[in-house]
Phi, psi and omega in degrees: 000154181290152184297137173039039188304324185294342176268346188242340191248159168279159182300322180298330174282355189277150172281166177296331177285324172305310190293307182300335183288328183296339170305118185273356176084008181297328175081007167310321181291347176273353177280148185289136174229147179233139181260129178280117180300333191279307182245005180058026177279150177248125186253127178257145184245154168280021181256133187243150180319146186296336175282339185297125171273108186286337178276320188276334181066042181213163174295127176287344175216056193306322187289339185243010186302326181294320181288320188271333174235091192298335178265016173284128182266121179287136181267137184230167170318307182295325182284327177304323182279328181257350178275091175293348178271353169297142177305150175293347172272350184302120173311312184298316180296315188297310183293321171305329183264001183082012181261154180285161178290142176296161180300333180281338182306138179315315176302326180268313177282327187079003182263108180297337180261033179300319180288329172296312179303325181279354180074025179246012185274152168268008175307112181073004185260344188249145170256144185284139184296347176283351175251007179231118174297141186317314185302338177264004183296331178303330178287351180251012180289125172247345179201150174230123181250116176306146172299151182265133186263000000 
C-alpha cells in the first residue's frame, strides 16, 4: 500500500488493498437496517447479518458474502457518498466527505482494535439474525434515522 494513501488519494484512486484497509472493523455496516416505506426512516437494529462473527467483528465468509447473502451491499465510492446511514466514524464515509480518519483508526494508530477501544465496535454487541425471528425485530431497534429530504 502507498504511504498515507488515505490523506492523498480519492476513493476512486485506491487499490483494492487500500480500499479494504479503510475498514476500521467496527461492524456497524453489517447491522440489519429496515426502511419504513411510508416515511423513508431507516431503522437500525442490534441484529447483524447471519455471516457476521460477533466475536471477531468481521464477516465470517467475506469472500463469498454476495453469493451467500444476496441483499449484502457492496460498498463503492458512490455508495460511500450516498449511504447516509454509515456511521460518522466510518473511514469510507469520512474520506467521501473530505474528513480525516479518526486518530484511533487502525491506519493511523496501528491498532487493529482501535474501533473497539474507541467504543464504536459492534464486538459482542450484536446478535445474529439467525437467532432473531423477524416478528421480534422491534425489540432490537437501536437507532432511527429520519428520512433525508
